[in-house]
N, C-alpha and C positions, 0 to 999 in steps of 0.2 A: 504494500500500500504506500502511496505517495504521501509523505508527511507535509505539513504546512511549512512554508518558508516565510520570511519577512516580506517578500514581494508578492506571494500568491498563496491562497488557500488551496489545499489539495482537492481533487475531485470527490473523494469520499466525504470530506468535511462539508463541501457544498451540497452534495446529494442528501446527506443526513439533515443538514440545516433546513433546506427548503422542503424536504418531504415532511419533516416534523412540523414546520410552520404551516404547510398546507393542510395537514391532518388536523392540527389544533383549530385552525380557522374554520375548516369544514365541519368538524364536530361541534364547535361552538354554535355555528349557524344552525345545524340540525337540532341541537339541544334546545336552543331558543325557539325554533319553529315548533318543536314538539310541545313545549309549554304554552307558547302564545296561541297557537292554532289548534291545540289538542290533536296533533298529528301523531298519535301513539303508534301508528303502523311503522314509523321510522325507528322505533325503539330497538328492534333486533339488529338493524343495520348500524345504528349508533353504537351499540355494544360491541359488535364485531369489529368495526373500524376503530373503536376505542382500544380494543386489545391489540390490534395491529399498530396503532400509534404508540401504545405502551412499549411494545417490542422495539420500535424504532427509537423511541426516547431512551430506552436502556442502552441500545447500541450507540446512540449519540453521546450519552454520558460516559460510557466506557471508552469511546474514541477520544473524547475530550480529555479524559484522565490519562490515557496513554500518550496522546499527541501533545498535550499541554497547550497553553495559549501561545499564539505567535507573538513575537515582540511588536510593539506599536509601530505603525507605519511612519509616524512623524513624532516629533518631540511633544511631550505633554507636560502640562503644569503639574504641580504636586497634588492638587485636589483632583484633577482629571485622572491622574495616574492611579488614584485610589478608587474613584467612582466607577471607572470603566470595568475593572474586574468584578467589582461588587454588583454592578448591573447585570453583567453576564451570569454571574452566580445566581442572582435572584431569578433571572429568566429560566435557567436550568432547573432551579428548585420548583418554580411554578409549573414548568413542563412536566416534572416528575409528579408533583402533588395532584395535578388535575386527573390523570388516569387512576392514580392510587385512590383518590376520593371516590371516583366512580366505581372502582372495584369494591371498595369498602361498602358503599351504599348498596350495590347489587348483592353482595354476599350476605348482608343482614336483612335484606328485603325479602319479599315473597317471590322474587323473580329468579334468583340464582345468577350464575354466570354462564353464558352461552357464547359459542363462536360459530358462526355460520350454521345455526340451528342445532349444533351439537352441545349438549350440556357438559360443561367442564366442572362446575361446582353446583351441586343441587341447591334448591331454594332452602331457606332457613325454615325448618318445620315448626319451630316455636312461633315465629312471626306469621306463618301461613295459618296456623290454628287461631292465633289472635285476630288476624285480619278477617277470617270467616266469621268469628263471633261479632266483630265490629260491624260487619256488613248487615247483620241482623238487628242492629240497634239504630235508634233514631235519636238525634240530639235536639233538645228544645232550645229556645232562644237564650236561656240562662246557661246552657252548656251541660245540663244533666242528660244522662243517657237513659233511654227507655227501650226495652226489648219490644220488637215488632212481632205481633201475632202471638 
């Protein structure tokens, strides 16, 4: 693999960078569409592409760890020299935290974790039992629950 130089980022670095960026933007758009327009039919695709994004993000973090940050292209001031690596670090942390939070949410919900229709982690049976009990309840204006029928 071609490592990054001061003059140019390597092809793997660019491929990982842009593929992760496009996945995150696409998944963010799909997630917002699901919530705003109640397009829940996108949910299986969102989860499958989210798992692919998680794998790409893991590869990107591993590549960054192995390749290290390239030196700055131009001279930087003292403040900028500290802020740039911090900003890159925060972006990587955010990129890792996003699919991790999605995996955590799916693993504790009644949906489980699927990839392309194949169940990787079954749904949480405790939550599924609780959800079925809650569906048979009605909540009044004060917030009290009443069993239906």
